N, C-alpha and C positions, 0 to 999 in steps of 0.2 A: 167648612170655613165660612166665617162671616166677613162682611166688608164694612169699613168705616171711612166716610169721607169727611175730612176736616175743612169746613167752609165758613169759619168765623173771621174775626179780625175786622179792622176798620178800613183796610185797603188804602192806607194813606199815600202809598206810592202812585196810586192811580187817581188821586184827587185832582180836579173837582168832579170827575165822573162818578166817584163813589160818595159824593155828598148826598145823593138822593137814593142810593141803592147799594146793596152788598156787591162787592167786587165779583163774586162768583156768579152773579146774574148778568154781568155785562156780556155783550155779544162777542163771540170769537168766530169770525166769518159769518156763518149762516145759522148759528145756534147759540143759546146761552152757554157760558163757560161750564156751568155745573153739569150739563149734559155729558160732557166728555168723560169725566171720571166715573159717572154712573155706567156709561156704555163700556168702559174698560172693565169694570167689575162684572157686569152682566156677560160680556163677551168671554170672560175667563171662567164662567160657570158659577159665579157667586151671586146669589139672589136674595140673601138676607142682609139688608144694607141699612146702616144708620148714618144720617147726616147730622153732623155737629155744626151748628151755626151760632150766631150771636149778633150783637148790635141792634140797631133800630129797625132793621128791615127783615128780621127772621121770618115774619109771616109771609113775605113774598115767595119764599121757597115752597110753602104749602100751596099758595095760589098757582104757582108755575107747575109744580111736579105732582101735586095731589098724592095719590097712593102708589104712583109709579106704574100705572097701567100702560102708559105710552112705551115703557121699556120692557113690557111683558112680565111685570112684577105683580104679585098679589097685594103687596103693601110696601111702603117705605116707613122707616122709623126716623124720628127727629128728636134732638135734644138741644138745649140752649146753654151756651157758655157765657157766663157773666164776666165782663172785663176782658183784659188782654193778658192772659197768663202764659201764652206760648203754646207750641204744638203739643208738648207732653201734657200740659194742663188740660188742653182740649181732649186729648185721648183718654185722660183719666175718667172723663164723663161716660165713657163707653163700657165701663166695667160690668155693670148690671146687664147691659145688652149682650156682652160677650159670653157671660154665664159659663166661663171656663173653657170656651172653645178658642181655637186659633183665629187670628185676625189678619186680614189684608187691609192696611191703612193707606189711604191715598189722599194727598193734599188736593184741595179742590181746584187749584189752578194748574194741575199737571195734565199735559196733553201728549198722547203717544200716537205714533203711526201704526204700530202693530200690536197684536194681542199680548197680554201678559200670562196667558194660560200656561206656557212652559214654566214660568217662574212659580206659578201657583202649584203646579205638579211637583216641581223640585222641592218646594217647601213642605208639601204634604209627605214627601219621602224622607224628610229630615226627622231625626228622633225628637227634636224639640228645638228650643232656642229661638233665634231670629234669623231673618234673611233680609238684606237690603238690595235695592237695585241701583246700579251706578251707570254713568254715561260719561264718555270723554267729551269735554267742552273746551271752548276757547277762553272762558272767564271763570275758572273754578273758584276764585276768591269770593264769588257771590254766594257760595254754597258751603255745606259741610263737605270736607275733602278727606277721602280715605288715604291713609299712609300705609304703603305696602312693604312687606318683607317677602319678596318672591310673590307667590300667589295669595299670601295671607294678609288680611288687613290687621294691623297691629294697633291702630287708633284712628279716630276721626277728629279732625280739627275743624272748628266752626268758623267759617268765613276768615281763613287765614290771610294775612297780608302777603305772605310768601308761600303759596301752596307747594306741598311736597309731591303732588302728583297732578296730572291734568284731568282727573276724574272728579265728577260731582256726585254726591249722594243725592239721588233724585227723591222726590217726595212720595215714594212708594216703599212701604215697609211691611214685613211679615213678623208677627210676634205671637208667642204663646202666652199662657196666663201669668207668667212671671213678670210681664211688663208692668202690671199695676202695682206689684210690690216694689219694683224698681222706682216707679214714678213717686211713690210715697216717700222714698228716701232722698229725693232731689231737693236742692236748695236753689232759689232763683239765681240766675247768672247776673252779670253786670248790667244786662239789658232789662233785668227785672222779670225774666221769663224762665220757665222750666224748659230746658233745652232738650230736644229729641236726640241730639248728638251725645248728650250725657247718658241717655238710656242705651244707645247703641254701644257706647264705650263700656258700660257695665256688662253687656252681653259679651263683648270682646274679652273683658277680664275673666269671665267665667268660661271662656273657650267655646262659646255657643253662638257665634255669629258667622253666617255664610253670606255669599254675595253672588249676584248674577249681573251680567251686563245687558242693558236694554238693546234689543234689536230694532233697527230702523231709527227714525228720528224721534227725539223727545224734546219738549220745551216746557218751561213754566209760562205763565201768562200774567205775572204779578207786577210787571212794570210796563210802561208804554212801549219801549223797544221790544220786549218779549211778547207783549200782546199783539203787536203788529206782526212780528215774526210768526207767531202761532197762526194768525189769520192767513198769512201768505202761504205757509206750508199746507194748510188745509185746502186752500183754494187751488193749489198746484197738484196735490195728490191725495187729499182726503186724510182722515184719521180713522183709527180702529173703531169699528162698529160691531155690535153683536150679530 
């Protein structure tokens, strides 16, 4: 399995801090934000990793991370997303890197307390399709929200005003090679983006989406309140490291 970290975007919710750098290079307690998703993948045994970035500061990733030696990697792969096309548009750029293999996709502002190795192993045991990781949160309206029928997810609603569950679809996804065919069929949403929730709903329609609940705490770090919360959580108890 290969890993893809999506670390593009303008980080407008963290302006003016992102006026001079990429959001994913901002500090979260004692390390740059991008370190955490890399460590999550490495800690789960994934060592072939692509970073998708964009904007005016993409070169800063190379300066900071180099070939990944600090994380025990032989090399890191990089690619560049032009414009603001959304998560699915960024993932589309990983098709050649994937080369038909399964992927673990992590949004670059996702930070976890514990390892995702169990979820990786569960996905490896699947016949195919997709697996998403969810977490119970107090503000599900900020995220994609799964709608359940018993234990089965029947659809995912993107940032609903009235969430039908208290769970968020976190920014950690597992996909097989079908994902790129699905992305090619998408049309931009009202936000002008290719939505990853639409991809997940296509897997649901095919009966090929499974899910796991994240153990321990999880947070994004894409807003000032969540960036502060992430730093506080790490200061109090640390985050998963390989």
